[in-house]
N, C-alpha and C positions, 0 to 999 in steps of 0.2 A: 504494496500498500503505501503510495509517494506520500507525503511530505507538502499537509497544503495548510497555509495559513491565511485564516477566514477574513477577507478585508472588504471592503464596501465603504456607504456613505447612505450619511442622512442629515437631516437638522432639527431642530430643537425650539421652540417657545413657552409655552405651556401642553402642558403629557395630557391627554385622558385616551389611554389604553382600550378600545374596544374589546384586545380580547381575551383582559382578566383583571389586570392590576393598575393602577394607574404608576407613568413611568414618573420616578423621583431625580430630579437633577443630581449629577453626582457635584459636589465644589471640591473636588481634586484639587492642590497649589499646585500653578505653574508659577515659573520664575525664566525672567526674560532681562539680561544682560544684572544678572543677582536683584532683580526686584523684581518681589510677587505681583501678581496681576490681580487686579483689586475682580474684576469681575471677565477673567479667560473666559469662560465661556457659555458667551452671552452672544455669540456668534458672528460679531465684526460688525463694521460699518461700509457701508459707499455711499450713500447717498441722504441719511438721517435728516427729520425733518421735527426738531423738538418742539413740544408745548409743557408748559407747567403747569400742573394739576395732582387734587391730594385725591392718588388713590386707594388711600385703605378708613379714609375717613375719621383719620386723626387732627385735624384742622393743622397738619403741615404741608405744602408742597410739594410734592415728587416732581418726578421727571419723566414722560412721556416720552417715545420717539417711535415715528413713522419710517420707517425704508421702502422708499421706494423700486428699488432694486433685491425681490421679491412680493412688493405692499406687506407687509410682515411686519407685526403691533409688537413694541420691546418695551417692559415698563422697567422702572426703576425706584425704589424706594429710598427719601431723604435719612440717610442714619449721622453719628456726630464723625463717622473716617470719610464721609463722603456719600454717590451715591451707589445702590449694590442691586444687583441685578435679579429682579423678584420676578419670574415667566408666571407665575400663579398670578399674577393682577392681570395679567393678559384674557383668562379664562372668559371672562361677556362679552368682549370685544366683537362690533359686529364686521365682514369682512369687508375691507377696503382696498381702495387702485389709489395707484399716482398718487395722490398729495390726500394729507390729512390735517386740518387745526384744530386747536381748541377753543372754544370764545365762551363764557354764560353767560348767554343772551336774554336769557329769563331774571338775572340776578336774584335766584336762587344758593347760590354757590357754590355750585355743581356743576364741575367743567359739561360742555355739551358740544359734541362733534359735527364738526361740518367737513365734507370730504366730496370727492367725485365722484358722482354715480355709480353707481355698481350696474345698472343699466345701459353704461355706455352712453349715456348723451350729455355730451358737453353741459355740465354747468354744477349744479352746488344741493345734495343731498345734506339732511340734517338728523341727526340723532339725538335725543335728548339726554342728559345723563341721570341715574340718581342711583343709592347704592342697594344693594343686595343684604338679603340677611346675615350673611359673614363681612358684611362692609366691603365689600368690591364693588369698584366701581363699574356700573351697568349700565345698558339703552336702548331707547325705546326709538325708533324711527317716527318721526313728526309726518306726520298725512297734512298735505294738502290739497285742498279740493281745484284741482283744473281740468283743460279742454287737452293737459297730453297723455293723461294715464298713467305718469309716474308720478310720485315725490319727490318734485322738486322746487327752487325756488324760481317763482313766475316774479314778470312782474307784465303790468298792462300796455295795449298797444293803443297808438295815438287812434288809430283807425277803426278801434275794436278788437276783440281776441285779448290774447294773450301770449305772453313767449318765456321760453326760461331764460334766467341769467348767467348768459354766455362764463363759462370757462373750460380755458380747454385740458387735455386730459397731461399737456407738459409745462401749463403757466402753475402759479402761486398765487392764490389774490389776494386785497390785504380784509379783512372784519373787521371794524375798529366803526369807534362814534368820531366821522369826521365830519359831521355839523352841529357839533357839540351842546347836543340835546339830548342826551341819555341813553339813545340806544344803539345796536349795534347796525351800519349803514357795509356797502362793499363797495369797493373799487376792483376794478377787473379787465382789462383789456379784451380789446371788444373781435368782435370776428372776422373781422375786414381788414383790420389796419392795425395799423402803431398808437390810436389814441387809449386812452383810462376813462373807462367810461365808471359813472359813479352811482350808486340805488337807495337810497336814503333810504331808509324804515321806516315809515312810517305808521307805526303799530302807537305810540303816545299821540300823535299827534290827532289821531282817530280815536283814543278816550282807551288803548286797550291795556296803556303799560309798557311794560316789556316781556310781559310773555306771548305776542305774536312773533310776525316774520310779515310783515306787509312793505312789498319793497315797491318802489317807483323811480323810472330813470329820469335823474332828473340833472345832469351833466354828462354830452356826450365826449369834449374833450376836458377832463379834469384838469384844473394846472393850468392849460392853455398848452403843451407840452403834446410834442409827435417824437417820437422812439421808432426808428427804420431799424436798427441791428442791423443801419448799412454805413451810417457816419463814426468818422473816423476816433478812435481814443474813449469809446465808447459813450461819447458826448451825447446826448436829446437836442430835441430842436427846441428852442425857448421862445414865447410870443413875446411880442415887443411891450405890450402895456396891459394891464390887467383888465379881463374881460371877453381881449383876444383869443384866438385859435391859432396856433402855425398852422399853416398850410404850405405841403409841399410841393404843389402846381405852380406851376408856372416858376418855377425856382431852380438856374443851370448847375443844378451839382446832384444829379443820375438818380436823386431820391428817388424810391418807389413805394407806395404805399403794400405796404405787407405788413404780417407778423412773426416774427421765426422764432417766438418764448421767452416769456419773462417771467421775471419774479420780483414781489410786490410785497415790502414791509413799512407800515407809518407808524410815530409816535413824535413825538412835540418832543423837541430837541433843545430847544432855547425856548421855554415856559411864558410864549406867546396866545396858547392855547388852539392852537390851530395845525395839525399835522404837517409833518415832514414827508419824506420817501426814499425808502434809499431800492433804488432799482435796479436788478441782475437779469443779464440778459444772454441766451446762449450762442452769441457771436464771442463773448469776451468774459477776459476771468478773472475781470474786474469787477469790484460793486460799483453804483452814482449814487451818490448821497446829492440829494436834489429839496433846496432848502423853501419853504412855501412864506413869501414874500405877503399874500394877501391877509382874510380870515379866514376863520370857520364857513361863514355863508359862502365863502366867494376865493380858492385859492387860486394862486398866481405863484408858478415856479420863476424866481429870477435868480437864481446862482443853482451849478452847480461841482461837484466833487467829486470825477469819474473814476480816479482811485484813493477812494475814501478805503479807510481813514490817512486823508494823505500826508498828513500832521505825526503820525503814528507809521504802524509798517501796512503799508497798503496791503490789503485785502489781492492775494493773487490764488484762485480756486479755480483750477481746470475741472471741469465744463460746467460753464452757465451755473455762477452763485446764487443761493440765494439766502438771504440773511433774515435773521430771529431776531426775538429781543425776550430775551428770559433773563432773569438772577439764577444764575449756576456758582456763584461766590457763595453764597450765604449771607449777604452785606442786607440786603433790602434793599439793595438798586440794582434793577433789571441792565444785564449788562449784554453783547453782540456774540450771535456767533454766526458761519459762515461757513455752508458745506454745497457740494457740487447739488444739481437738479438734475444734471442728464447719465442715465443710465448706461451708457457707453461713451466711450476716452476720454473719461473722468478720474480724477486723485479719487487712489481709494485704499489710500494708508494716513495722510497728511490731509482728510477731506473733512476735517473738523474744527476750524477755525475759531478762536475764542481771545475775544477783549473784554477785558474786563474793565468796568464804568469808574474809574479812580474820582470823573465827579460826583455829580450828584444828578439824583430821577428826576428833577426840575431840566438839565443840566449838562444830561452824560457828559463825561469824555471815556474811550476805548483809546485802552493800553494792551498791547498784543502781549498774551501770554501764552499760544502754543498750537498750534498746526493738530493736532493729535488728541482732542479732546473726547477722554473717554476709551475711544479706539487705543489710547496708550495700556491701559490696564484689561485689554484684549486680547484671545491670539488673533491676528489678523495678518494674512498671508499677502494680501491683494484681492483676487478678484475670483472667485473661485478655488476652490479646501477640497481635496478627494484623499480623504484618512485613510490609514493604513497600523492594525494595532499588531507590534511583531517587536520579536525579543534580537535587538539588532546584537547585545553584547553577550549575548550566553548570562544573563545572571538571571534567568530565571522570572526578569520583570518583563511584564510588556510596553514596551517604548512605542514612540506615534513618528510616523514619516508622513507629511504631509505633499504631496503636490498640488501646488494651485497651475490657474489659468495664466496669469503674468502677474505683474507690479505696476502702478502705469510707468509710463516714460514720455516723456513729451516725443511730436514728430510718427507717434503712433510705435516706436520702437515696443520691442517685447521684453520683459523682464516676468523671465519661469524658474522653477526653483521648485528642487524636495527641502525642505526642510523635517529638522531628527532634532525630535524631540526626548532626552532620557528620563528613564524613568530612574530615581533615586532614590525611593522610598524602600517601601518595605511590599512584601504579598501583600499587606492584609490594609495598606494607605499606599496609595500610588502618591511620587510628586513628579511632575516633568520635570525639565530643565531645556529650553534650548541651548542645545550643544555647539549646530550646525546650521544656518542658512541658507549653504548651498550642498547641501549634502551629496556625494560621488558626484562635484563639478556638473551638474548638467546644465547647469546659467550657459556653459558654453555652448551650447546647442542656440539661443534663444531669438539668432539671426535664422534660422532655416522653419522651427516650431515652438510651441510653445503650447496651454492647456494639458500639464502632464498628470497623469494617472496612477500611480502606482499598485505593484501587487507583488506578492512576494510567494514562493511553491518551491517545493523538489519537482524539479522541472527532467532531471537525469537523474535519480534513483542514487544520488553521494552522498543522502540523508543531511542537507542544508539546503537552505530558502535560497532559491537563484533570484532573479527580478526580471517582471514589466515595465516597462512603464509605456502606458498608453500617450497619445497628444496629437497636434490639433490635424494633422496631415490622417487620419486615421491608420499611420501604423504603428510600429511596437520597435523598442528599445527594449533590449538583450544586454544583461549583465550575468556572468557563470558567477557562485558562487565557489570559490576551489578554498574555502577553510576548511572545509569539513565536519561531521556533527559532534554537533555540543561545542563548537571554535566562532569565536565574534566574527561578525560577517564582514568577508576579502574576494571584493569583486575583483573579475576580468576585467578587459575596453568593455566600452559596449558598440554590441551594433546594432546597426540603424535599419529598419525594414527584413528585421527578421522576420524570418521564413517563405518572407513575397506578400504575408499579410496586409492587407488593404482593403478599410472596410466605407470610406468615406472620409469623415471630418470627425474631429474626436472622440477616437476613440478610448474605455473602457474597459481594459479586461480584467477578469477574471477567471481563476485555476483552480477545477474540479475537477473532478473522473463524472462528467458528468452520465455517460452513458457503465460506470461500474463495471468496466473491462482492467482496471489495473493499467491504466494510464491517464494520464493529468491532463484531459481540453481541454479547452479555451473557450468561453461566453467573452463579449466583447461589445458591451454597448456603445453607442454612436449617436452621432449628431441628429439623424430622420427618427431616432425612438424604438426604431427596429431593435432585435439582440440577434449576433450571429452567432454561432453553432459552431467548432471546430473542435473536430475528433481527432483524437490522434492518435496516426495512423501507424508509429514508430511502434521501438523495441523500448524498455524502459530507460536503459541508458543513452537513447539516440531519440530522443522524441522529434517526430517526423508530420506536420501540415502541410496541406493545400492553402497555396495562400490566396485563392479564389474565394468568396465565399457564396458566389454561385454556383459553383462548383460541388459532385460530389465526393467526397459525402456530406460535406457543410451544408449547411441548412442556416439563411440568410435572415429571416424568419421563426428560429424556433419556438416551439408553443405559440406563436400567431401574437406574439405579446407586442403590444404597442403602445407609447408611453405618451405619444401627441395627445395635446388638446383637440379639439372637433375641429375645426376651420382655421389651422396650423401646420404646419409643414416643419419641423422641428416636435421633437421630443428627450434630446441628452436621456437618454438610458443610460443607467448606470446599473450593472448586477453584480448580485451579490447572493449567494446562495452556503443555507445551511442544510443541514441532517439531523434532520427530528425522528425521535424516536423511528429512527428506520427507513426516513423517507425524506426526501429531497423538498423544500420551501422556498423558493426564488423570492429574494426582493429586490425591485425596482424601485429606484430612483428616478426624481424626470424633470423637467422641464419648472413645472408649475408647484414643483415640493413635493408633492404625493409622494409616498414606500407603497409601489402596488406590489400586494403578496400573491405568490405564483406555488399552486401544489396539482398533480395528478402527472408528475411529470417523470418519474420510475414508469420505465415500458412505455412511453407514450411521447420520446422524442419526435414523432415524426405526424405529429397531433396538436391538439388544442391545449393548454395547458388552461387548468382552472384557475380561475378570479376567485382569491379567497377575500380580500378587498381590498381596492383601489385606496383605501384612504389611513394605512397603516398606524394605528393610535390616534388616526386623527390629527397628526402631527403637524403642527405652523411652524414653521422652521425659516423659511424662503426658498428660494426655487432652486434648479437643480442641485437637489437631493446627491447623497454618497452615500452611503451607510456601511460603515463595519461594525464587526462585531468581536466581543472578546471576558473574563473576564477578568478586569482590571484589579476586583479587591480581593477577588477570593471570597466571596462569600455563593460562591454555589450555581449564581445565575448569570448569565450572560448579560453585558454591559455594551451600548450602543451611543459610537462615536458618530457625530453629525458633523458634516462637513456641506457646507453652501457658499452659493454664490460671491456672497459679500465677505468672502474668504476667508470667514467665522468657522470651530467647532462645538458644538456642544457635546456633554457627556453625561447619559442619564441610563441608570437603570431598566432594568425591563426584566418580564415574566420568565423567559425561556429559558428551562435550566440548562447549565452546564453535563458536564458528563458528571456531575459527583452530588446531583440533583434524580430521584427515581423519576420516570415519565410515566405521564398519564397512565401509560398502559401497560403500565410493569406492578407488580406488588411485593415489596420488599421481604426482604427475608426476616425474620422477628428481629435474630442480632445480626451483629458484626461482627462475634466471634467467629461465626462458624466458618471463617477462613483467614488467613492473615498472613502477610509478606512481612521479607527480612532477604538482604536486611532493608532497612528504611528510614537516614536515608541511602542511596541506592549510587553505584558507581556505573562497573560494566554491566551486570544481569541484575535481575531477585529471580525470587522467587515465590512461590504461590504454594502456599500450606494450606488445604483441607480440614477442618478440625471436625466436623461432625460425615454419617455416611451418607454422603451425595456426591452429586453428577452434576458440575456444571457443561452446557451442550458447547459456550464461548469462551475465553474470553475478550475482551477489549478491551485496549487500551484510549483515552480521551485526551487534548489536552486542555487547559485555560478555556478557549475556545469554543469546546463542546464539538472540534473536530474528530475525527475517531484517527487516530493514529498508526493503528497496530487491530490487527483482530483475526486468531488465528481458532483452529478446533481445541477443548478441554484435550487432553491427551492422557494425564493425568497417570496412576489414579488417586493418589491421595496428594500430590505436587506438581509441581510444571516449573519450569525456571525461563525465563524471560531473557535475551538477549536486548541488551538494553544503550545498546553505542551508537546507535543510529540517532538514537535522542538525544538532547542538544537540554542543560540543565534547566531544571524549571520542575514546576508542581503540577503532578499527571495525575489520571483517576483511572484507576483498576476495577472496570468493573467482569462482574460470572455471572451471565447470560445463563438463564435456565426458564424456557418456554418463557410465561407470558412474568417471570422472577428475578429482580438482580439484585445482587450486594454489591456494593461501592465500598473502594479505598482508597485512602489518598498517597498516594508515593511523590518522594521528596527528591529529585534527580541531580547527584551531582555530577 
């Protein structure tokens, strides 16, 4: 039997398992550059949109983040030491896409959610906030009577009828009291060009107080400005007089009416009552601060700082910055945060700029502090994270190897790597330390390849684990491990396009003997969402594969697995297989973050696998999920290591037993003293001794990932020796199987 390490990828937020029990976040310590990460397993950030809200009804403001990469809700409780990742507070949050902001529109002290409609109608949906019986923030969608048949904010048209308040899926609007009357109005760009529209909330004027949302379009050229996205140096065009509107028509400047994508933030920066505007644009990496020289009733932008804050360190956030105004330094004064608003070609590590307000609330002054706020406390490898659990140094502890898609570099350059986190803890208390941010030097291939997806397995039957790495071009890197069994990894040089295998784009390999012929086969996920099966046609020491997925004996559509969402051409399938109770289960990561689980695999490689669930555990962890399994704390249950496209990881426990736990279809023997094994710890071999008059059918040895590493018939009659020379140092579980019964003994191998 080949040695194969089970690896794959998954993602986490709040986790409710639909299979048996809740997954629990494992807050194992992780250390980078000598500093323990505060929120290591929060999953990374790429395009965060922060809001300050009370998540647990304790009267203190906490921090909520929505990341448009993966459309994920992230919740953090404020504690004395700072913000602490608390995914359980996101359990009640509704589905949202593209953008989210919180405002208390009805003045009840509870944050309400404004977001892009899930019906894909460009506009605004609203959820009213309340607290459930557990004092967790919960929501109810606000219903609006309109002719659209969709619960979105609308306004009356002059000629009769109504239309939705337009906000595109790439923009970020401002929801603020713009006319100083005490209720919330809306600023947004119109659908046709670069003009800002003001929608006045008429609730108070009509006698309804603040508990209604009744809007009227009162200004289609707010502030008199025109923003084309084409002007040099991030400048907007200003009107020359109060009440006038700048018009590009007739000007010989090449300006055309268009709206490339913009973000809006409003606040009173000079204590004169009206609101200033910070504008971010898709075409630039800086933010533009626009001074309002008008009044609450009639705005007039008179000055601009296109490199704001030019008096300090100018925000330089690729690509398409969005600005946010909230207190994250706990001094009672709102600070300035800036983050990318584009899901592609954007900064993905230095992606959350913090400017502390060193002035006052009435007259803020922003001083640059850092470009990786919160991200500095997370595992974040850029964009894309495909993790592996493997013992690379033969010390018996599971280490982590992570392949990333890339990290942001200018001019479209790529920065893919393998990251190695060494487990320097104990068998029951893991503690990972980043010891290499370019493991095996794979960054040298960055000019030709990226999107690295590693997997380990014994491909040549020499007792150690070899390495395959999937990549953007659909091929495989191969590195033979020459160390030998039980030794720290030592790899030969990489071979690219190994075995001539090419599956299209973004290959994600997994090694498993799927047809149970004793040879390790390959499952390879890809961009298109199918999973390719490559059976091994070689020998135990010389693996062989036909590189063309469409040719026999291969199957490019194994099990008819398709991870695409309806209407999309891509699925980013990411396979992992577990052998549970003697039957294979396939876990497939997807583009939209679901983990699909398939069964009916054994003896059915030419048919359709059975879809057990299309949303394993109802996990909400981001997009492009990739799941890896292993028992990291030696408690007898597999844990799941989760990677997602935000570049982060999440570690959770599951209800899937390792070899130390009796399976649901097995009856345990009443006493473990029916057999014993010695020596324990063992070195070269061990002996199993029966202490009762019974005869098991098989001996099975599993590693901490739950993978069967050895299986052989019981010869006995009362004792049997097992050669362990091909087993690395670590913890194993020796199982004596007799029909529906099993006896499990723990073995320590030195």
